[in-house]
C-alpha positions in Angstrom: 101.4 146.1 -52.3 99.2 144.3 -54.9 100.1 145.1 -58.5 97.5 146.0 -61.1 97.8 143.5 -64.0 98.5 144.8 -67.5 96.0 143.9 -70.2 98.4 141.3 -71.8 99.0 139.7 -68.4 95.2 139.3 -67.9 94.9 137.9 -71.4 97.6 135.4 -70.8 96.3 134.3 -67.4 92.7 133.8 -68.8 94.1 131.9 -71.8 95.9 129.5 -69.4 92.9 129.1 -67.1 90.8 127.9 -70.0 93.2 124.9 -70.3 94.4 122.2 -67.9 97.9 122.4 -69.3 99.5 125.5 -70.8 102.8 127.1 -71.5 103.2 130.9 -71.7 106.3 132.2 -73.6 106.8 135.8 -72.8 110.0 138.0 -72.6 111.9 138.4 -69.4 110.8 141.6 -67.6 107.2 141.3 -68.9 105.8 140.1 -65.5 105.3 136.3 -65.9 105.4 135.8 -62.1 102.3 138.0 -61.7 100.6 135.9 -64.4 101.4 132.8 -62.2 99.8 134.6 -59.2 96.7 135.3 -61.2 96.5 131.7 -62.5 96.8 130.4 -58.9 94.1 132.8 -57.7 91.9 131.8 -60.6 92.1 128.1 -59.9 91.6 128.6 -56.2 88.6 130.9 -56.6 86.9 128.6 -59.1 87.4 125.7 -56.7 89.6 123.7 -59.1 92.8 123.6 -56.9 93.8 124.2 -53.3 97.6 123.3 -53.2 100.2 124.6 -55.6 103.8 123.8 -56.3 106.0 126.4 -58.0 109.3 125.1 -59.4 112.3 127.5 -59.7 115.8 126.6 -61.0 117.7 128.2 -58.1 117.3 128.8 -54.4 117.5 132.6 -54.8 114.7 132.6 -57.4 112.8 130.4 -54.9 113.3 133.1 -52.2 112.6 136.0 -54.6 109.4 134.6 -56.1 108.1 133.3 -52.7 108.5 136.9 -51.4 106.7 138.3 -54.4 103.8 135.9 -54.2 103.4 136.7 -50.5 103.3 140.4 -51.4 100.4 139.6 -53.7 98.4 138.0 -50.9 99.3 134.3 -51.4 100.3 132.0 -48.6 103.6 131.1 -50.2 106.7 129.7 -48.6 110.2 128.9 -50.0 111.6 125.4 -49.7 115.2 124.7 -50.7 118.2 122.8 -49.3 119.8 125.8 -47.6 116.9 126.4 -45.2 117.0 125.2 -41.6 115.1 122.0 -41.1 112.3 123.7 -39.1 111.6 126.3 -41.8 111.8 123.6 -44.5 109.3 121.4 -42.7 106.8 124.3 -42.1 107.2 125.4 -45.7 105.8 122.2 -47.1 102.5 122.9 -45.3 101.9 126.2 -47.1 99.2 126.6 -49.7 101.8 127.6 -52.3 105.2 125.9 -52.0 108.0 127.5 -54.1 110.9 125.0 -54.4 113.8 123.9 -56.5 113.2 120.6 -58.3 116.2 119.1 -56.5 114.6 119.6 -53.1 111.3 118.2 -54.3 113.2 115.0 -55.3 115.2 115.0 -52.1 111.9 115.3 -50.1 109.9 113.1 -52.4 108.0 111.2 -49.7 106.9 114.4 -48.0 106.1 116.1 -51.3 104.0 113.1 -52.5 102.0 113.1 -49.3 101.0 116.8 -49.6 98.5 116.4 -52.4 99.4 119.2 -54.8 96.7 119.9 -57.4 98.7 122.3 -59.7 102.2 123.1 -60.7 103.9 126.2 -62.1 107.2 125.5 -63.9 109.2 128.6 -64.2 112.0 128.6 -66.8 110.3 125.6 -68.1 112.7 125.0 -71.0 114.8 123.3 -68.3 112.3 120.5 -68.1 114.0 118.8 -71.1 117.5 119.0 -69.8 117.5 118.6 -66.1 116.9 115.2 -64.4 115.2 116.6 -61.3 112.8 118.8 -63.4 111.9 115.8 -65.6 111.3 113.5 -62.7 108.9 116.0 -60.9 106.9 116.7 -64.1 106.9 113.1 -65.4 106.3 111.2 -62.2 104.2 113.5 -60.1 100.4 113.8 -60.8 99.1 117.4 -61.2 95.6 118.2 -62.4 96.7 121.5 -63.8 100.1 122.8 -65.0 101.5 126.1 -66.2 104.9 126.5 -67.8 106.6 129.9 -68.0 109.6 130.7 -70.2 111.2 133.6 -72.1 112.4 131.4 -74.9 111.5 127.9 -76.3 114.4 126.4 -78.3 112.7 125.1 -81.5 114.4 121.7 -81.0 112.8 121.4 -77.6 109.3 122.6 -78.5 107.7 119.2 -79.0 109.1 117.8 -75.8 107.9 120.8 -73.7 104.4 120.6 -75.2 104.3 116.9 -74.4 105.3 117.5 -70.8 103.5 120.7 -70.0 100.9 121.5 -72.7 100.2 123.9 -75.6 102.6 126.8 -76.0 101.4 130.3 -76.8 103.9 133.2 -77.4 103.4 136.8 -76.5 106.3 138.3 -78.4 109.0 140.9 -78.1 107.4 142.9 -80.9 104.0 143.2 -79.2 103.8 147.0 -78.5 101.9 146.3 -75.2 105.0 144.5 -74.0 108.0 146.0 -75.7 107.9 149.3 -73.8 108.6 147.4 -70.5 111.6 145.4 -71.8 115.3 146.0 -71.6 117.3 146.0 -74.8 119.2 142.9 -73.8 119.0 140.0 -71.4 121.7 138.6 -69.2 121.9 134.9 -68.3 124.3 132.8 -66.2 125.3 129.3 -67.2 127.3 127.0 -64.9 130.3 125.1 -66.0 131.1 122.9 -62.9 134.4 121.1 -62.4 134.4 117.3 -62.4 135.8 115.4 -59.4 139.4 115.3 -60.6 139.2 119.1 -61.4 137.7 119.8 -58.0 140.7 117.9 -56.4 143.1 120.0 -58.5 141.4 123.2 -57.5 141.4 122.3 -53.8 145.2 121.4 -53.9 145.9 124.7 -55.7 144.0 126.6 -53.0 145.9 124.7 -50.3 149.1 125.8 -51.9 147.9 129.4 -52.0 147.2 129.3 -48.3 150.8 128.1 -47.6 152.8 130.6 -49.7 153.3 134.4 -49.2 154.1 137.5 -51.0 154.7 137.4 -54.8 154.5 133.6 -54.7 150.9 133.9 -53.4 150.0 136.3 -56.2 151.5 133.9 -58.7 149.5 130.9 -57.4 146.4 133.0 -57.2 146.8 133.7 -60.9 147.2 130.0 -61.6 144.0 129.3 -59.8 142.2 132.0 -61.8 143.6 130.8 -65.1 142.4 127.3 -64.4 138.8 128.1 -63.4 138.4 131.1 -65.7 139.9 129.8 -68.9 140.5 126.0 -68.4 143.3 123.6 -67.7 144.8 124.2 -71.1 145.7 127.8 -70.0 147.3 126.6 -66.8 149.2 123.8 -68.6 150.6 126.3 -71.0 151.9 128.5 -68.2 153.4 125.5 -66.3 155.1 124.3 -69.5 157.0 127.6 -69.8 158.8 126.7 -66.6 159.9 129.5 -64.2 158.8 130.2 -60.7 155.3 128.9 -61.1 156.6 125.5 -62.1 158.9 125.5 -59.1 156.0 126.3 -56.8 153.5 123.6 -57.9 154.3 120.2 -56.4 154.9 117.4 -58.8 151.8 115.5 -57.7 149.6 118.6 -58.6 151.4 118.9 -62.0 150.7 115.2 -62.6 147.0 115.7 -61.9 146.9 118.8 -64.1 148.2 116.9 -67.1 146.1 113.8 -66.4 143.3 112.6 -68.8 140.7 113.1 -66.0 141.2 116.9 -66.2 139.6 118.4 -69.3 141.5 121.0 -71.4 138.5 123.3 -71.3 135.8 122.5 -68.8 133.5 125.2 -70.1 133.4 123.7 -73.6 130.3 121.6 -73.0 128.5 124.5 -71.4 129.3 126.7 -74.5 127.8 124.0 -76.7 124.6 124.2 -74.6 124.5 128.0 -74.7 124.7 127.9 -78.5 122.1 125.2 -78.7 119.7 127.0 -76.3 119.9 130.2 -78.4 119.8 128.3 -81.7 118.1 131.2 -83.5 121.0 133.6 -83.1 122.5 135.3 -86.1 126.0 136.1 -84.8 127.7 135.3 -81.5 131.0 136.6 -80.0 132.8 134.5 -77.4 135.4 136.5 -75.4 138.4 134.4 -74.1 141.5 135.6 -72.4 144.0 133.0 -73.6 145.0 132.4 -77.2 145.4 128.6 -76.8 141.9 128.3 -75.4 140.5 130.5 -78.2 142.2 128.2 -80.8 140.7 125.2 -79.0 137.2 126.7 -79.2 137.7 127.5 -82.8 138.7 123.9 -83.6 135.8 122.4 -81.6 133.0 124.6 -82.9 133.6 124.1 -86.7 129.8 123.7 -87.2 129.3 127.4 -86.7 132.0 128.5 -89.3 134.0 130.3 -86.6 136.4 133.1 -87.1 139.4 133.8 -84.8 140.2 137.4 -83.7 143.6 137.3 -82.0 145.4 140.6 -82.7 147.4 142.0 -85.5 150.6 140.0 -84.9 148.8 136.6 -85.1 146.2 137.2 -87.9 145.5 139.5 -90.8 142.8 141.7 -89.2 141.4 142.8 -92.5 140.9 139.2 -93.7 139.5 138.2 -90.2 137.0 141.0 -90.2 135.9 140.3 -93.8 135.2 136.7 -92.8 133.5 137.8 -89.6 131.0 139.9 -91.5 129.9 137.0 -93.7 126.4 135.8 -92.9 127.6 132.2 -92.6 130.3 133.1 -90.0 128.0 132.8 -87.0 130.7 132.5 -84.3 133.5 134.9 -83.6 136.1 133.8 -81.0 138.0 136.8 -79.7 140.7 137.5 -77.2 141.2 141.0 -75.7 142.2 142.2 -79.2 138.5 142.2 -80.1 137.6 144.5 -77.1 139.4 147.5 -78.4 140.9 148.7 -81.7 139.0 146.3 -83.9 135.5 147.1 -85.2 133.8 143.8 -84.6 130.3 143.4 -86.2 127.3 143.7 -83.9 126.1 140.5 -82.4 122.9 139.3 -80.9 124.6 136.8 -78.6 127.7 137.6 -76.5 129.2 134.8 -74.5 131.7 135.8 -71.8 133.9 132.7 -71.3 136.7 134.5 -69.3 135.2 136.7 -66.5 137.2 139.7 -65.6 136.9 142.2 -62.7 138.1 145.2 -64.7 135.1 147.6 -65.2 136.6 149.1 -68.4 136.9 145.7 -70.1 133.6 144.6 -68.7 131.8 147.6 -70.3 133.7 147.3 -73.6 132.5 143.7 -73.9 128.9 144.6 -73.3 129.2 147.4 -75.9 129.7 144.7 -78.6 126.1 143.5 -78.0 124.5 146.8 -76.9 125.1 148.5 -80.2 122.0 148.7 -82.4 122.3 146.8 -85.7 121.5 149.4 -88.4 118.6 148.4 -90.7 117.7 145.3 -88.7 114.3 144.7 -87.0 114.7 145.1 -83.3 115.0 141.8 -81.6 116.2 140.5 -78.2 119.9 140.2 -77.6 121.6 138.1 -75.0 124.7 138.2 -72.8 125.6 134.9 -71.3 128.2 134.6 -68.5 129.8 131.1 -68.3 131.0 130.7 -64.7 132.7 127.9 -62.7 130.5 127.7 -59.5 132.1 127.8 -56.0 135.3 129.3 -57.3 137.0 132.7 -57.8 135.6 132.7 -61.3 132.2 133.8 -59.9 133.9 136.4 -57.7 135.5 138.0 -60.7 132.2 138.4 -62.4 130.6 139.9 -59.3 133.6 142.2 -58.9 133.1 143.4 -62.5 129.5 144.2 -61.9 130.2 146.0 -58.6 133.3 147.9 -60.0 131.3 149.1 -63.0 128.6 150.4 -60.7 131.1 152.2 -58.6 132.6 153.7 -61.8 129.2 155.2 -62.4 128.0 152.9 -65.1 124.5 151.4 -64.8 124.4 147.9 -66.1 121.0 146.5 -66.9 121.6 143.2 -65.2 118.4 141.7 -63.7 118.7 141.5 -59.9 117.9 137.8 -60.0 121.0 137.2 -62.1 123.2 138.8 -59.5 121.4 136.9 -56.7 122.0 133.7 -58.7 125.7 134.6 -58.9 125.8 134.9 -55.2 124.4 131.4 -54.8 127.4 130.1 -56.9 130.0 132.4 -55.4 132.4 131.6 -52.5 130.9 134.7 -50.9 127.9 132.8 -50.0 130.2 131.7 -47.2 129.2 135.0 -45.5 125.7 133.7 -45.1 126.9 130.3 -43.9 129.2 132.0 -41.3 126.3 134.2 -40.2 124.4 131.2 -38.9 126.4 132.3 -35.9 125.7 136.0 -35.2 128.7 138.3 -35.3 129.9 141.9 -36.0 131.4 142.7 -39.4 135.0 142.8 -38.3 134.7 139.3 -36.9 133.0 138.1 -40.1 135.9 139.6 -42.1 138.5 137.6 -40.0 136.4 134.5 -40.2 136.0 134.7 -44.0 139.5 136.0 -44.8 138.1 138.9 -46.8 138.8 142.6 -46.5 136.4 144.3 -44.1 135.4 146.8 -46.7 134.3 144.0 -49.0 132.4 142.3 -46.2 130.5 145.5 -45.3 129.6 146.0 -48.9 128.3 142.4 -49.1 126.3 142.9 -45.9 124.6 146.0 -47.4 123.7 144.0 -50.5 122.5 141.0 -48.5 120.4 143.3 -46.2 118.7 145.0 -49.1 117.5 141.6 -50.2 116.4 140.5 -46.7 119.0 137.8 -46.4 120.7 139.2 -43.3 119.5 141.3 -40.4 121.3 143.2 -37.6 120.6 144.6 -34.2 122.3 147.5 -32.4 124.5 146.6 -29.3 127.3 148.3 -27.3 129.7 146.4 -29.7 128.1 148.0 -32.7 125.9 146.1 -35.1 125.6 142.4 -34.7 124.6 140.6 -38.0 122.9 137.2 -38.5 121.5 135.4 -41.5 117.7 135.6 -41.8 117.4 131.9 -40.8 119.4 132.4 -37.5 117.1 134.9 -35.8 116.3 132.5 -33.0 120.0 132.1 -32.2 120.4 135.9 -32.4 117.7 136.2 -29.7 119.3 133.5 -27.6 122.8 134.9 -27.6 122.0 138.6 -27.6 118.7 138.6 -25.7 119.7 141.4 -23.3 119.5 143.8 -26.3 116.1 142.5 -27.3 114.1 143.2 -24.2 111.9 146.3 -24.9 111.5 148.8 -22.1 107.7 149.1 -21.5 108.3 152.8 -20.4 110.0 153.8 -23.6 108.0 155.6 -26.3 108.8 156.9 -29.7 108.0 157.3 -33.4 108.8 154.6 -35.9 108.7 155.2 -39.7 108.7 152.3 -42.1 109.4 152.8 -45.8 108.6 151.0 -49.1 110.0 152.8 -52.1 108.6 156.4 -52.0 105.9 155.5 -49.5 106.0 155.4 -45.7 103.9 154.6 -42.7 104.5 155.9 -39.2 103.4 154.8 -35.7 103.8 156.4 -32.3 103.7 155.0 -28.7 105.3 152.1 -26.9 106.6 149.0 -28.6 103.3 147.1 -28.5 101.3 150.0 -30.0 103.9 150.5 -32.7 104.0 146.8 -33.6 100.1 146.6 -33.8 100.1 149.7 -36.0 102.8 148.5 -38.4 101.9 144.9 -38.7 98.8 145.3 -41.0 100.7 147.6 -43.3 103.6 145.0 -43.5 101.1 142.3 -44.5 99.4 144.5 -47.1 102.6 145.9 -48.6 104.5 142.6 -48.4 107.7 144.2 -47.0 109.4 147.3 -45.7 112.7 148.4 -47.4 114.0 150.1 -44.3 112.9 151.5 -40.9 113.8 154.5 -38.7 113.1 154.8 -35.0 113.2 157.9 -32.8 112.9 156.6 -29.2 112.5 158.8 -26.0 114.0 157.3 -22.8 114.0 158.8 -19.3 117.0 158.5 -17.0 117.2 160.2 -13.6 114.5 162.6 -14.5 116.1 163.6 -17.8 114.7 162.7 -21.2 116.7 162.1 -24.3 116.0 161.1 -27.9 117.8 158.2 -29.6 117.7 157.7 -33.4 118.2 154.3 -34.9 118.1 153.0 -38.4 117.5 149.5 -39.9 118.5 149.6 -43.5 117.6 146.0 -44.5 114.5 144.4 -45.9 111.8 143.5 -43.4 109.4 140.9 -44.8 107.6 139.1 -42.0 106.3 139.7 -38.5 109.3 137.9 -36.9 111.8 140.3 -38.3 109.6 143.3 -37.6 109.3 142.2 -33.9 113.1 141.7 -33.7 113.7 145.2 -34.9 111.2 146.9 -32.6 112.4 144.9 -29.6 115.9 146.1 -30.2 114.8 149.7 -30.9 112.9 150.0 -27.7 115.5 148.2 -25.5 116.9 150.4 -22.8 120.3 148.7 -22.6 120.8 149.2 -26.4 119.5 152.7 -26.2 121.7 153.6 -23.2 124.8 152.9 -25.2 123.8 154.4 -28.5 122.6 157.7 -27.1 
């Protein structure tokens, strides 16, 4: 469904179209991607460009914005490293290619041969800090460029203008924009492990696989302390002796205390967070372990930090007096700051230690969500620092999901959650679903509880990342990229009966479209609406089948996003298949 542009979006697109190189700074949630669509249309209609590259920092943003651009009528395809080779190859031939800079560099020869006339650089403040971004912008030749960002750090402004062009800001206080914006923004920053730390993590996980009972829980805690808080936290626990020290082999202990393993691997990322948000007035960093909090306090002296550690360790009145001083820009707090101490409001909250507890999760957000009395309204930020490909990301996802189950609505942009999935070990669900299987088999293959797997499948289905068909064994799931294999292995449930007829209703939000007849008639009726709307959120089918002179009605539902003709055809072939219907009746 094509969106009607708001007046400030039209204004921004026209301003950019009058220039060869331009950067639009506009708050998150204000619709910058639609501006990119208008800019692409404008260049194409004026005969100035015919091929377009859109750079996104993550593969999930690639998928999300490619879908959005298709829904707005553009021939847009995603290209990223997780796509099957065939889809990646065909994607490069589209009019609009939405890609990560890393895959552009990896496919440099193919990219260079395509003849792109224009580039859109989303989250363009990354151009000054990421090697792949810089190479694409610096070495490729584009006649036209458009940068999009919610925030330009003052120290990077000159470099961004040199690479991408003049910057114009449409601000948070513009009344045309502010009514569409959330009160705070959430971001995720990665703090990856170095090679030695990855070896340590792997060896701890191997140990966890071998032990059982309370020993497994203890090793699980050790893994969590390491990736959540840092090696300093685990070193402290090991030095205390006890059962944990007995469990960890001497070679692993030696690696833990080696110079190659940093005391706090998130420290460099914290420095980048504070630099990227250099205009903040006051920031609170929440940490679980006292030793790590003291380390941050020592390393961040430039921000005049204040430690909040609890009444037995510090004088709370003196700490709070210092915390409220204008020059005290950084507060480093353990759980003592989450309850019982009235911390000052902040405009930047950094969650160093991710926790799954919904109560503590909500308490932390409350430190930022409070309005600062007497201050002009301004954007506020929550930054989650996560260790990718570890249980640290799982803890943050659990916190988001548990809070939702507790009835608390958290204003976290869906793209942030999708990005977390790309960093999480749970992306293994998608990797495993390259081979189609039912949920119980997926649970055994992943080692996760079946309830968690089913919840994940619902989430993935809502975003069009997985599909399923009905069979005598129940639902069979596959990743979106494994549909051909699904057809190959379960083809007997995908042969529509030409004699079967029924009614199919497809939904998008509060709207719906229906079609009656056999499978071919229904497909021809729904396909134009799919192309005009861009997707269906779900589909329901009521199919009549005749057996031995009797007629019966079978109702089926497909509660996942349907975005292209291939998926629509899969669903209808399954819905009208006699063998599938015979079991499900």
